[in-house]
DOMARVO-844592 format. One line per field, with one value per residue: residue number from 1; chain; x, y, z of N, C-alpha, C in turn. Coordinates in steps of 0.05 Angstrom, whole numbers. Layout:
resi (NUM,...)
chain (A,...)
n_u (X,...)
n_v (Y,...)
n_w (Z,...)
ca_u (X,...)
ca_v (Y,...)
ca_w (Z,...)
c_u (X,...)
c_v (Y,...)
c_w (Z,...)
//
This chain:
resi (1,2,3,4,5,6,7,8,9,10,11,12,13,14,15,16,17,18,19,20,21,22,23,24,25,26,27,28,29,30,31,32,33,34,35,36,37,38,39,40,41,42,43,44,45,46,47,48,49,50,51,52,53,54,55,56,57,58,59,60,61,62,63,64,65,66,67,68,69,70,71,72,73,74,75,76,77,78,79,80,81,82,83,84,85,86,87,88,89,90,91,92,93,94,95,96,97,98,99,100,101,102,103,104,105,106,107,108,109,110,111,112,113,114,115,116,117,118,119,120,121,122,123,124,125,126,127,128,129,130,131,132,133,134,135,136,137,138,139,140,141,142,143,144,145,146,147,148,149,150,151,152,153,154,155,156,157,158,159,160,161,162,163,164,165,166,167,168,169,170,171,172,173,174,175,176,177,178,179,180,181,182,183,184,185,186,187,188,189,190,191,192,193,194,195,196,197,198,199,200,201,202,203,204,205,206,207,208,209,210,211,212,213,214,215,216,217,218,219,220,221,222,223,224,225,226,227,228,229,230,231,232,233,234,235,236,237,238,239,240,241,242,243,244,245,246,247,248,249,250,251,252,253,254,255,256,257,258,259,260,261,262,263,264,265,266,267,268,269,270,271,272,273,274,275,276,277,278,279,280,281,282,283,284,285,286,287,288,289,290,291,292,293,294,295,296,297,298,299,300,301,302,303,304,305,306,307,308,309,310,311,312,313,314,315,316,317,318,319,320,321,322,323,324,325,326,327,328,329,330,331,332,333,334,335,336,337,338,339,340,341,342,343,344,345,346,347,348,349,350,351,352,353,354,355,356,357,358,359,360,361,362,363,364,365,366,367,368,369,370,371,372,373,374,375,376,377,378,379,380,381,382,383,384,385,386,387,388,389,390,391,392,393,394,395,396,397,398,399,400,401,402,403,404,405,406,407,408,409,410,411,412,413,414,415,416,417,418,419,420,421,422,423,424,425,426,427,428,429,430,431,432,433,434,435,436,437,438,439,440,441,442,443,444,445,446,447,448,449,450,451,452,453,454,455,456,457,458,459,460,461,462,463,464,465,466,467,468,469,470,471,472,473,474,475,476,477,478,479,480)
chain (A,A,A,A,A,A,A,A,A,A,A,A,A,A,A,A,A,A,A,A,A,A,A,A,A,A,A,A,A,A,A,A,A,A,A,A,A,A,A,A,A,A,A,A,A,A,A,A,A,A,A,A,A,A,A,A,A,A,A,A,A,A,A,A,A,A,A,A,A,A,A,A,A,A,A,A,A,A,A,A,A,A,A,A,A,A,A,A,A,A,A,A,A,A,A,A,A,A,A,A,A,A,A,A,A,A,A,A,A,A,A,A,A,A,A,A,A,A,A,A,A,A,A,A,A,A,A,A,A,A,A,A,A,A,A,A,A,A,A,A,A,A,A,A,A,A,A,A,A,A,A,A,A,A,A,A,A,A,A,A,A,A,A,A,A,A,A,A,A,A,A,A,A,A,A,A,A,A,A,A,A,A,A,A,A,A,A,A,A,A,A,A,A,A,A,A,A,A,A,A,A,A,A,A,A,A,A,A,A,A,A,A,A,A,A,A,A,A,A,A,A,A,A,A,A,A,A,A,A,A,A,A,A,A,A,A,A,A,A,A,A,A,A,A,A,A,A,A,A,A,A,A,A,A,A,A,A,A,A,A,A,A,A,A,A,A,A,A,A,A,A,A,A,A,A,A,A,A,A,A,A,A,A,A,A,A,A,A,A,A,A,A,A,A,A,A,A,A,A,A,A,A,A,A,A,A,A,A,A,A,A,A,A,A,A,A,A,A,A,A,A,A,A,A,A,A,A,A,A,A,A,A,A,A,A,A,A,A,A,A,A,A,A,A,A,A,A,A,A,A,A,A,A,A,A,A,A,A,A,A,A,A,A,A,A,A,A,A,A,A,A,A,A,A,A,A,A,A,A,A,A,A,A,A,A,A,A,A,A,A,A,A,A,A,A,A,A,A,A,A,A,A,A,A,A,A,A,A,A,A,A,A,A,A,A,A,A,A,A,A,A,A,A,A,A,A,A,A,A,A,A,A,A,A,A,A,A,A,A,A,A,A,A,A,A,A,A,A,A,A,A,A,A,A,A,A,A,A,A,A,A,A,A,A,A,A,A,A,A,A,A,A,A,A,A,A,A,A,A,A)
n_u (-895,-858,-867,-896,-901,-859,-802,-816,-790,-739,-698,-718,-691,-629,-642,-622,-580,-530,-535,-522,-478,-450,-446,-408,-355,-357,-348,-310,-264,-258,-247,-196,-164,-176,-127,-88,-82,-75,-27,9,0,20,41,61,49,32,-24,-58,-74,-112,-109,-161,-132,-137,-119,-80,-39,-61,-67,-106,-157,-177,-127,-98,-131,-125,-70,-68,-97,-67,-12,-38,-57,-5,19,-12,-22,21,38,19,12,9,-16,-32,-73,-68,-66,-32,23,49,87,136,148,186,171,114,113,151,118,72,100,108,68,24,48,50,85,96,113,159,174,144,93,79,58,11,12,-41,-61,-106,-140,-159,-213,-249,-245,-281,-293,-288,-346,-397,-447,-497,-456,-450,-463,-428,-368,-381,-387,-340,-301,-297,-285,-224,-223,-231,-171,-149,-151,-133,-83,-59,-85,-106,-121,-149,-200,-200,-233,-228,-230,-290,-306,-340,-376,-340,-337,-364,-333,-290,-310,-342,-311,-253,-255,-243,-253,-280,-283,-304,-284,-335,-326,-355,-422,-447,-491,-548,-600,-603,-588,-627,-673,-649,-643,-700,-731,-710,-670,-602,-542,-471,-481,-523,-535,-567,-594,-620,-657,-687,-710,-779,-782,-735,-707,-748,-727,-678,-690,-709,-668,-632,-658,-659,-597,-601,-605,-582,-527,-544,-545,-489,-469,-476,-447,-407,-367,-360,-375,-342,-355,-346,-378,-431,-474,-459,-464,-527,-548,-522,-540,-594,-590,-572,-569,-552,-548,-526,-481,-444,-414,-387,-321,-291,-258,-178,-148,-102,-92,-57,-24,-15,-54,-37,6,17,-15,26,24,5,-48,-50,-20,-27,-100,-108,-151,-159,-172,-168,-171,-187,-178,-233,-294,-334,-327,-333,-299,-298,-362,-331,-295,-328,-362,-319,-325,-373,-359,-327,-369,-396,-356,-353,-356,-297,-246,-185,-192,-216,-169,-128,-143,-141,-146,-126,-127,-107,-98,-95,-85,-96,-113,-105,-165,-162,-134,-141,-183,-174,-149,-180,-207,-176,-179,-238,-229,-200,-233,-266,-246,-200,-160,-113,-137,-132,-91,-65,-47,-11,-17,27,68,68,98,113,35,39,44,15,-25,-13,-16,-58,-111,-180,-220,-246,-294,-331,-358,-415,-467,-426,-384,-351,-304,-240,-209,-234,-242,-184,-164,-197,-169,-114,-131,-168,-222,-276,-315,-373,-404,-480,-482,-483,-425,-397,-446,-471,-428,-383,-388,-416,-460,-492,-493,-454,-432,-413,-360,-346,-369,-439,-457,-488,-499,-462,-473,-478,-443,-399,-419,-416,-358,-352,-377,-334,-286,-307,-321,-310,-232,-252,-286,-263,-224,-249,-287,-257,-224,-261,-272,-222,-219,-246,-238,-229,-235,-232,-181,-121,-111,-166,-193,-148,-166,-220,-227,-196,-228,-265,-250,-230,-280,-251,-201,-218,-204,-235)
n_v (704,645,618,566,568,613,586,549,580,587,544,537,569,549,510,530,566,525,490,525,541,499,492,528,508,476,488,527,468,456,489,476,447,442,493,460,406,438,477,415,387,418,433,384,340,290,225,227,177,153,93,72,36,13,-41,-61,-91,-137,-191,-217,-251,-193,-154,-179,-167,-112,-102,-132,-88,-52,-65,-68,-1,9,-12,-4,60,97,148,152,146,121,124,99,83,61,42,14,14,0,-27,-25,4,-31,-82,-91,-91,-140,-168,-166,-199,-253,-266,-260,-273,-240,-172,-90,-34,1,38,81,75,102,104,127,135,126,141,133,86,50,78,48,-9,-62,-69,-18,-7,-39,-35,-13,-25,-26,21,59,28,43,108,118,115,153,181,165,173,218,237,219,241,300,287,283,286,261,256,227,184,111,54,9,-26,-31,2,56,96,137,160,211,241,254,258,300,336,331,339,298,246,192,126,56,-14,-63,-110,-141,-124,-74,-81,-118,-141,-198,-188,-175,-201,-241,-220,-212,-257,-266,-297,-332,-316,-284,-240,-226,-247,-274,-260,-212,-243,-270,-230,-196,-145,-119,-152,-126,-65,-75,-85,-35,-4,-19,-26,36,41,17,57,103,80,75,128,138,109,122,150,137,138,106,35,-20,-94,-165,-208,-243,-249,-200,-160,-164,-143,-101,-66,-71,-41,21,30,34,10,27,33,2,-55,-120,-143,-199,-211,-237,-286,-330,-372,-395,-410,-447,-491,-521,-543,-614,-680,-689,-722,-786,-819,-861,-862,-814,-763,-712,-663,-586,-526,-444,-395,-323,-313,-308,-289,-298,-331,-381,-425,-464,-491,-533,-557,-582,-610,-647,-675,-691,-733,-772,-802,-823,-853,-881,-947,-956,-953,-950,-918,-864,-853,-836,-797,-720,-646,-592,-528,-465,-396,-325,-280,-218,-185,-186,-203,-238,-276,-300,-326,-364,-389,-404,-428,-486,-503,-518,-559,-597,-602,-632,-675,-679,-663,-700,-693,-642,-593,-529,-475,-418,-353,-370,-374,-358,-405,-444,-447,-471,-516,-542,-545,-592,-617,-641,-673,-655,-584,-537,-492,-456,-402,-365,-351,-320,-274,-277,-328,-334,-359,-415,-414,-419,-472,-504,-492,-515,-566,-606,-622,-587,-579,-527,-481,-470,-420,-349,-323,-377,-407,-381,-363,-404,-458,-515,-564,-596,-653,-686,-647,-623,-591,-587,-598,-580,-556,-547,-557,-588,-644,-643,-629,-662,-708,-697,-696,-758,-773,-752,-786,-838,-841,-862,-873,-848,-823,-775,-751,-733,-692,-659,-642,-621,-579,-560,-519,-490,-441,-406,-363,-328,-297,-273,-241,-221,-200,-163,-135,-126,-89,-46,-22,-7,21,70,113,147,163,196,256,322)
n_w (695,673,617,582,532,520,537,506,467,480,473,425,403,422,392,349,347,370,311,286,326,310,242,226,253,222,166,181,192,151,107,135,130,66,56,84,50,-8,11,22,-42,-57,-126,-134,-185,-174,-159,-102,-61,-22,41,81,120,189,215,184,192,194,178,147,107,90,86,45,4,16,6,-55,-87,-74,-96,-149,-173,-171,-210,-252,-247,-267,-225,-183,-112,-59,18,68,119,190,252,265,314,324,297,256,172,142,174,159,111,99,130,99,51,71,88,47,4,-19,-58,-59,-84,-47,-43,-58,-19,29,105,152,216,268,326,347,356,389,392,345,374,401,442,479,482,505,506,457,408,342,344,370,347,311,311,336,296,263,293,285,235,230,260,223,166,189,193,144,77,20,-47,-58,-32,-4,36,65,92,116,142,137,160,152,106,84,106,85,36,42,84,64,10,-14,-76,-56,-46,-35,-14,-4,57,83,107,160,183,173,140,158,199,238,219,257,311,309,302,362,355,387,368,374,371,399,451,500,544,521,483,513,532,517,514,505,463,430,434,412,354,355,344,316,256,267,260,214,184,177,162,115,100,104,67,16,4,-20,-85,-109,-101,-85,-82,-39,-66,-80,-41,-5,-39,-48,7,2,-34,-27,22,14,-33,-82,-139,-191,-185,-159,-154,-159,-138,-137,-79,-83,-89,-85,-137,-167,-152,-124,-147,-168,-134,-103,-68,-8,37,76,81,108,151,177,171,159,171,154,177,169,168,205,291,304,333,297,269,280,310,358,339,290,331,361,324,306,356,338,304,316,340,300,280,327,318,293,305,289,246,263,302,261,239,245,263,240,267,234,245,258,308,323,367,433,457,419,422,474,457,428,471,489,461,461,508,509,466,502,539,514,503,459,458,432,385,359,335,331,300,308,264,223,170,96,72,108,108,56,57,100,74,21,59,75,70,73,84,124,143,175,192,197,138,123,74,40,32,27,40,30,-15,-38,-11,-34,-87,-77,-71,-40,-9,2,63,81,110,105,77,59,29,5,-9,-49,-90,-82,-89,-108,-102,-133,-158,-216,-217,-175,-128,-68,-2,38,100,159,222,286,270,225,192,214,185,137,136,145,89,55,76,65,18,-67,-85,-126,-130,-96,-109,-165,-145,-123,-178,-204,-157,-159,-217,-219,-190,-215,-240,-193,-184,-167,-216,-243,-195,-194,-252,-243,-196,-204,-257,-233,-205,-218,-244,-209,-221,-259,-285,-276)
ca_u (-886,-844,-884,-882,-886,-828,-795,-802,-778,-705,-704,-712,-664,-614,-607,-617,-552,-516,-545,-502,-449,-429,-445,-388,-336,-354,-334,-275,-246,-260,-220,-166,-164,-153,-108,-62,-90,-58,5,24,9,30,82,66,32,18,-50,-47,-82,-106,-113,-162,-142,-133,-119,-63,-14,-77,-59,-124,-159,-181,-117,-95,-153,-103,-37,-73,-109,-33,-8,-61,-60,17,19,-43,-19,60,48,4,38,3,-18,-36,-77,-60,-71,-11,44,79,105,155,147,199,155,84,114,153,85,55,117,115,40,1,56,45,106,95,136,151,188,115,76,79,41,15,9,-57,-58,-130,-150,-182,-231,-265,-245,-306,-289,-292,-369,-402,-470,-489,-434,-440,-467,-391,-360,-375,-366,-311,-289,-312,-257,-204,-216,-213,-160,-130,-166,-110,-50,-53,-110,-108,-146,-169,-192,-217,-242,-217,-238,-324,-315,-355,-383,-317,-345,-368,-323,-259,-318,-344,-289,-239,-262,-231,-258,-274,-299,-289,-284,-341,-322,-391,-444,-431,-514,-552,-627,-603,-599,-661,-690,-647,-666,-737,-726,-705,-640,-583,-519,-443,-481,-552,-541,-598,-618,-636,-667,-704,-738,-789,-771,-706,-724,-768,-708,-657,-696,-715,-638,-620,-671,-639,-579,-595,-625,-555,-515,-550,-542,-460,-456,-495,-430,-384,-381,-359,-372,-334,-368,-332,-399,-468,-485,-455,-477,-550,-541,-499,-556,-616,-586,-556,-601,-546,-542,-504,-447,-444,-389,-391,-294,-286,-227,-169,-151,-90,-99,-40,7,-44,-75,-9,0,7,-8,49,-4,2,-81,-53,-18,-55,-114,-113,-170,-153,-194,-157,-187,-168,-188,-242,-319,-360,-314,-351,-285,-323,-374,-308,-291,-358,-362,-296,-333,-391,-347,-309,-388,-410,-330,-345,-336,-278,-224,-169,-200,-204,-132,-112,-155,-131,-166,-101,-126,-92,-102,-92,-100,-95,-109,-106,-184,-166,-114,-165,-204,-160,-140,-217,-216,-150,-197,-252,-221,-185,-274,-284,-221,-201,-135,-99,-134,-135,-73,-68,-27,-20,8,36,75,51,105,83,18,26,66,-7,-47,2,-20,-86,-147,-210,-227,-270,-295,-356,-371,-453,-461,-387,-381,-338,-283,-222,-190,-251,-220,-148,-165,-217,-156,-99,-134,-171,-249,-280,-346,-373,-424,-498,-498,-464,-408,-405,-473,-484,-406,-363,-378,-427,-471,-513,-479,-444,-417,-405,-338,-353,-403,-446,-470,-505,-489,-442,-484,-487,-403,-391,-427,-397,-330,-358,-368,-304,-270,-317,-331,-277,-215,-258,-304,-259,-223,-280,-302,-227,-233,-279,-269,-197,-222,-275,-233,-191,-249,-232,-157,-112,-103,-178,-184,-140,-182,-247,-217,-175,-251,-273,-243,-227,-287,-244,-183,-213,-198,-257)
ca_v (674,629,600,543,586,622,560,523,594,576,514,533,589,552,493,548,565,491,487,555,531,466,494,550,488,436,499,532,464,448,513,496,426,449,506,448,408,452,463,390,381,438,439,344,330,257,224,211,153,153,76,73,0,7,-59,-64,-114,-161,-218,-242,-244,-167,-144,-193,-147,-84,-115,-132,-80,-27,-75,-61,22,9,-25,18,87,104,178,143,156,113,139,75,102,42,38,-2,38,-12,-40,-6,-6,-44,-98,-92,-104,-168,-193,-185,-221,-269,-295,-264,-267,-199,-145,-76,-18,16,67,101,67,109,98,149,124,129,133,132,59,45,88,42,-34,-72,-72,-1,-3,-64,-40,-2,-34,-14,44,53,30,77,139,113,95,175,207,144,180,247,241,213,275,316,285,274,301,246,273,202,152,90,54,-18,-43,-28,30,67,126,157,180,237,261,254,267,333,356,332,339,279,228,165,87,47,-48,-75,-146,-141,-104,-64,-95,-129,-160,-222,-205,-156,-223,-256,-202,-207,-283,-273,-322,-324,-312,-282,-213,-222,-251,-282,-230,-199,-268,-282,-216,-182,-109,-117,-153,-94,-42,-75,-85,-3,11,-34,-16,62,40,20,79,113,69,76,142,152,88,139,187,132,150,77,24,-49,-118,-185,-231,-238,-245,-181,-159,-166,-126,-75,-61,-64,-16,23,29,49,-10,35,38,-22,-76,-151,-158,-220,-213,-241,-310,-342,-395,-401,-424,-471,-510,-542,-572,-640,-677,-705,-725,-813,-828,-886,-855,-783,-749,-687,-636,-570,-506,-435,-366,-318,-328,-284,-298,-301,-360,-407,-438,-481,-523,-554,-570,-614,-621,-673,-696,-705,-755,-792,-821,-835,-873,-903,-976,-954,-930,-938,-889,-842,-839,-822,-761,-685,-621,-572,-507,-447,-381,-305,-273,-186,-180,-208,-211,-262,-296,-305,-330,-383,-405,-423,-463,-501,-515,-535,-590,-620,-609,-654,-697,-676,-649,-718,-707,-625,-579,-502,-464,-393,-337,-380,-361,-367,-426,-457,-449,-479,-553,-561,-554,-604,-642,-637,-673,-642,-562,-541,-468,-461,-383,-372,-320,-316,-264,-299,-329,-340,-404,-435,-411,-422,-496,-512,-495,-541,-600,-604,-622,-569,-566,-500,-471,-477,-396,-337,-342,-408,-421,-364,-361,-415,-490,-531,-602,-615,-695,-687,-617,-622,-581,-596,-604,-557,-582,-531,-561,-599,-670,-639,-624,-689,-740,-684,-719,-783,-773,-753,-808,-860,-849,-882,-850,-838,-803,-759,-739,-722,-674,-642,-636,-590,-545,-535,-523,-465,-419,-377,-346,-308,-298,-249,-240,-223,-186,-114,-124,-108,-71,-38,-6,5,54,91,142,159,178,226,291,335)
ca_w (705,648,613,565,516,523,544,474,447,486,463,396,395,432,384,328,353,363,293,277,314,278,220,239,250,196,147,184,195,115,94,149,119,52,52,82,28,-23,26,14,-64,-93,-152,-151,-199,-166,-152,-77,-67,18,42,106,129,214,222,159,190,219,164,147,90,79,80,22,-17,11,-10,-83,-88,-80,-129,-184,-174,-179,-235,-276,-258,-253,-215,-169,-89,-39,39,85,144,207,285,289,316,348,273,234,146,146,190,158,77,103,132,67,43,87,89,19,-28,-42,-63,-71,-91,-19,-41,-63,-3,62,123,165,250,284,346,362,333,409,393,333,390,402,479,484,479,515,500,433,399,319,333,381,340,283,319,342,271,243,300,275,204,229,267,199,146,188,185,113,68,-8,-68,-71,-15,2,46,62,116,127,168,132,172,147,83,91,135,87,19,46,96,56,-13,-26,-82,-51,-55,-15,-9,30,52,93,110,177,185,149,136,177,233,249,225,276,334,313,311,386,340,393,369,379,377,406,477,513,562,503,462,539,543,491,511,500,435,407,431,395,337,325,351,302,240,267,254,185,161,182,145,92,89,103,46,-15,-5,-44,-109,-125,-81,-88,-64,-47,-63,-96,-14,10,-49,-35,26,6,-53,-6,46,-9,-58,-98,-154,-215,-187,-136,-175,-147,-144,-115,-60,-100,-86,-98,-140,-195,-143,-108,-164,-173,-104,-96,-41,-13,58,71,91,130,167,179,144,156,160,154,176,156,187,241,309,307,338,287,254,289,311,366,316,285,360,367,291,314,375,327,281,334,355,281,280,350,317,265,323,262,222,282,307,241,247,262,255,242,247,231,243,255,326,325,394,467,451,386,445,505,448,425,494,501,443,470,539,498,462,540,555,496,491,425,445,411,357,339,329,340,290,305,255,208,150,62,65,135,96,33,78,99,45,25,88,80,46,77,98,143,151,203,192,175,129,113,65,7,40,6,62,18,-47,-26,9,-61,-107,-71,-82,-7,-1,27,81,92,122,75,78,49,-4,-2,-22,-68,-105,-95,-83,-125,-90,-150,-165,-229,-216,-142,-118,-40,18,54,119,187,243,280,272,192,183,210,171,115,138,142,73,45,87,57,-16,-58,-97,-152,-126,-83,-147,-184,-133,-119,-196,-199,-144,-181,-257,-211,-188,-242,-227,-151,-182,-167,-236,-241,-180,-197,-277,-242,-191,-228,-267,-206,-188,-256,-243,-188,-233,-291,-269,-279)
c_u (-876,-868,-882,-881,-860,-811,-786,-786,-739,-699,-704,-692,-634,-605,-612,-580,-525,-521,-523,-468,-421,-431,-422,-361,-324,-332,-307,-250,-248,-238,-195,-143,-153,-138,-85,-67,-68,-32,18,34,20,66,68,36,24,-4,-48,-78,-95,-119,-128,-163,-124,-100,-93,-46,-20,-57,-85,-135,-172,-159,-97,-109,-127,-91,-38,-70,-87,-25,-7,-65,-32,36,17,-22,4,60,33,11,2,1,-32,-48,-80,-56,-33,17,57,95,112,139,152,179,127,89,136,136,69,65,110,83,24,28,60,71,98,110,136,165,159,94,87,58,35,-4,-12,-60,-88,-151,-166,-201,-255,-260,-271,-315,-298,-335,-389,-430,-467,-471,-434,-446,-440,-392,-352,-380,-348,-296,-290,-289,-240,-200,-221,-195,-138,-125,-137,-101,-38,-88,-95,-114,-153,-178,-212,-217,-255,-221,-272,-326,-322,-363,-363,-322,-341,-342,-300,-286,-315,-333,-266,-233,-241,-258,-268,-290,-294,-303,-307,-333,-347,-408,-444,-472,-525,-585,-636,-598,-605,-664,-685,-652,-699,-751,-728,-685,-621,-560,-497,-456,-518,-558,-560,-601,-635,-656,-685,-727,-749,-781,-749,-704,-738,-750,-683,-673,-712,-684,-628,-634,-658,-621,-568,-591,-600,-539,-510,-541,-513,-451,-463,-470,-406,-389,-369,-365,-371,-360,-357,-348,-411,-481,-488,-471,-507,-557,-533,-531,-587,-608,-587,-567,-584,-535,-525,-472,-432,-421,-377,-352,-292,-256,-210,-146,-115,-92,-82,-26,-4,-53,-45,7,3,16,19,51,11,-26,-77,-32,-21,-66,-110,-136,-170,-182,-166,-178,-169,-193,-217,-271,-338,-342,-330,-329,-309,-339,-349,-298,-320,-358,-353,-306,-357,-388,-334,-345,-392,-376,-328,-330,-312,-255,-195,-173,-195,-176,-116,-121,-148,-140,-139,-119,-111,-112,-79,-96,-78,-96,-109,-133,-165,-150,-128,-179,-192,-149,-174,-217,-191,-174,-218,-244,-208,-222,-283,-262,-211,-181,-105,-104,-140,-105,-81,-47,-25,4,32,49,74,71,99,51,10,30,36,-29,-38,-5,-37,-110,-175,-202,-243,-266,-327,-375,-400,-449,-429,-399,-373,-328,-270,-205,-212,-239,-186,-164,-184,-180,-120,-97,-148,-204,-254,-312,-343,-390,-449,-507,-472,-450,-408,-422,-484,-465,-394,-370,-410,-440,-477,-489,-477,-420,-408,-368,-346,-369,-407,-461,-480,-498,-479,-442,-469,-442,-398,-400,-420,-364,-331,-360,-354,-286,-282,-312,-298,-261,-227,-262,-289,-243,-228,-289,-273,-219,-238,-283,-237,-206,-248,-274,-221,-209,-244,-195,-140,-117,-140,-193,-180,-147,-206,-244,-202,-209,-265,-283,-228,-253,-267,-210,-185,-211,-215,-260)
c_v (669,623,587,546,598,606,550,551,590,563,517,545,582,538,501,552,541,487,515,542,510,482,506,525,472,455,520,498,448,461,502,471,419,462,475,425,408,455,431,388,399,434,409,347,304,260,221,198,149,112,74,45,6,-21,-71,-99,-139,-200,-232,-235,-205,-153,-150,-172,-110,-86,-114,-109,-35,-28,-67,-30,13,6,-2,48,97,129,180,144,144,112,109,89,83,42,7,-6,25,-36,-30,-18,-29,-81,-118,-103,-124,-175,-190,-194,-250,-288,-298,-264,-246,-181,-127,-55,2,33,86,95,72,105,124,136,133,134,121,112,55,51,64,-2,-37,-71,-51,2,-30,-64,-21,-2,-37,6,61,53,56,103,138,114,128,192,190,177,214,259,235,231,289,310,285,275,289,273,239,194,122,72,27,-31,-46,-9,50,95,144,159,193,248,266,264,294,348,358,343,325,269,196,138,81,7,-61,-116,-155,-120,-94,-78,-98,-140,-183,-218,-176,-181,-224,-244,-206,-238,-289,-298,-316,-334,-301,-247,-215,-240,-257,-265,-221,-223,-265,-247,-200,-156,-102,-124,-128,-72,-48,-80,-53,6,-1,-12,24,67,44,54,105,104,68,103,156,126,99,150,166,139,122,57,-1,-72,-139,-195,-221,-236,-211,-157,-135,-140,-105,-63,-44,-33,6,38,47,24,14,40,30,-45,-92,-146,-163,-225,-236,-264,-338,-383,-406,-438,-449,-489,-532,-555,-596,-645,-704,-720,-766,-807,-847,-882,-831,-773,-727,-669,-610,-538,-477,-412,-354,-327,-306,-289,-310,-318,-381,-432,-467,-506,-539,-569,-597,-620,-652,-692,-709,-739,-773,-824,-832,-862,-883,-937,-965,-940,-922,-920,-865,-836,-831,-797,-739,-667,-609,-533,-475,-414,-343,-284,-241,-179,-197,-215,-234,-271,-303,-320,-357,-388,-421,-439,-479,-515,-524,-562,-615,-614,-630,-681,-704,-664,-674,-714,-663,-604,-560,-491,-444,-372,-353,-366,-367,-398,-451,-463,-473,-515,-557,-557,-582,-623,-657,-658,-663,-616,-562,-510,-467,-428,-387,-342,-310,-295,-269,-319,-353,-370,-416,-432,-431,-464,-507,-515,-519,-556,-612,-612,-605,-577,-547,-497,-460,-434,-380,-331,-364,-428,-410,-359,-383,-444,-487,-556,-613,-642,-678,-672,-615,-613,-589,-604,-581,-556,-547,-529,-578,-628,-679,-652,-652,-712,-723,-709,-739,-793,-783,-776,-838,-857,-863,-854,-838,-817,-774,-736,-730,-691,-655,-633,-610,-568,-539,-519,-500,-444,-398,-369,-307,-310,-274,-238,-221,-205,-168,-124,-107,-92,-41,-21,-8,29,83,109,161,176,192,240,299,353)
c_w (673,643,582,536,506,513,519,464,452,469,436,391,405,407,333,328,361,331,281,282,309,251,211,239,237,170,158,191,169,101,102,127,86,42,58,64,-6,-19,6,-13,-75,-107,-148,-160,-194,-154,-131,-58,-32,23,62,107,159,212,186,164,204,206,152,110,72,76,65,6,-8,-3,-52,-89,-93,-99,-144,-176,-183,-200,-255,-270,-240,-241,-193,-130,-60,-4,45,120,159,224,281,292,322,314,250,196,148,151,182,127,90,114,107,49,51,85,56,-15,-37,-38,-76,-78,-55,-13,-52,-49,21,85,149,195,255,306,364,354,358,399,372,350,398,434,494,486,487,517,477,412,368,321,344,367,300,284,311,315,255,272,301,240,208,234,230,169,157,201,164,92,31,-17,-74,-48,-16,25,42,70,130,137,132,128,166,129,73,91,103,48,27,62,71,20,-26,-59,-70,-60,-30,-24,5,36,71,114,146,198,174,156,155,200,245,243,257,295,335,310,351,386,368,374,385,376,379,429,476,529,542,490,484,534,520,491,504,466,418,414,413,361,323,329,317,263,238,245,222,165,160,164,116,76,92,74,13,-22,-11,-63,-127,-110,-90,-68,-58,-64,-75,-68,4,-13,-58,-25,26,-12,-50,22,26,-22,-91,-128,-177,-218,-159,-164,-158,-152,-120,-98,-80,-76,-100,-103,-163,-186,-142,-132,-172,-147,-114,-66,-38,26,56,85,104,141,179,169,163,154,174,150,173,152,212,266,315,320,315,260,262,298,325,345,299,307,359,342,297,342,366,319,291,351,335,283,298,348,296,279,305,262,237,287,286,235,254,250,269,242,246,232,259,285,328,348,415,468,424,411,458,481,448,448,491,483,451,497,518,485,481,540,532,496,475,440,440,384,344,349,333,324,293,293,232,173,125,67,71,107,74,39,82,82,26,38,81,66,53,91,106,141,159,202,184,170,123,89,39,25,20,27,50,-7,-45,-23,-28,-83,-102,-64,-50,-18,7,39,95,91,96,82,68,24,-8,-15,-44,-94,-112,-83,-90,-101,-106,-161,-207,-230,-187,-137,-86,-27,17,68,145,212,247,273,224,185,190,189,134,108,130,111,57,57,77,23,-35,-85,-127,-148,-111,-108,-168,-174,-132,-160,-213,-194,-163,-201,-239,-205,-191,-227,-196,-152,-172,-194,-241,-219,-194,-229,-260,-219,-194,-241,-243,-201,-209,-247,-233,-200,-252,-274,-295,-308)
//
């Protein structure tokens, strides 16, 4: 009779065989990659830096970090060759370079910058994983990272999009020096707290909020994932974070404070600080929103704030008729375009279609013109990791109203009397009241806020980013 003990022996044997096979595959794969790497770089004294940025043509704040980082590395190191891993297979190198110039006004050395096109980018898209999205995308990023490593083996690897699960692949399989720039932690204590307190959000749906067992199950899943995230994050030999908020979460999760550096993202402030207002408040007052059309940006809250503002101005119809909310953003994919369509429908539902404009994928020159014509800036993302759009609006002379959380709260906006640089709000009514304050302030009050805001943004300049970025990555360039 086949006893339970014999069954246990069989299971242990199968487990040991499985582990042995995994180790054999790992070392065989690493040997193959090292041979390919030696062939690729034989007789070549260049330092090859592979930058993992699957959406390098997206046109958001993360892409500004990418291109400014490339420019900084090329200016600092004469023998550096930049290889960007991208999934933008429909965009030629010239198209990508030109988009960087048009949107960010950043030009790089194109001769020493090349692209490795990845065909498996769909593995990191959220739509692939209706359930266990964080885990699915993280495993998907490992598949994409392995494709990248097999196609090109760099000396130094930088993840600039937040795909931390690729770090151990390049460090232990590719034998690369690795670093990362974290815009937003994949998971945070705030996310855990929201699930635990059963608070609805775009990543905590109602059916989970209403069910205690599903809440417990999701909390367990998040805690296990946080442990895994901590393990892979510690593989990075230098860690850059974009704000105090992100730094607090990464230090808490990864527990490597000695190699964690706060490097504020580059904001094009010098040119923007010299812009002059060209609008006419007697004809039109523009409230400007700048940000990608992503769910976490919470654009619907901006429309709700306008709805509330109309209620507050019910006795001042002339002022209301002058107001115009202009929402500027970029669309990465069909999901973003669907979100844009939903917002356009919501504006009609709220009877705001005559008070709201949507501008998609505008050029840098068009954005500058919008900055010059606007009076107020608005940003509604909860726990925005930093807020490049917030800084740029302040530099351009707009009075900013942002969410009372994350980077805007901890790093950017000061609300104390006498040193105020903007306003912070929480919900639609709060935002509407902040707009109303700006509209009813005296010219002297608004000018004082505007000047204080412009004076505060130099610490977020491209020059400051380059200095701090190069300091953080310098250990990766040291020869052993």
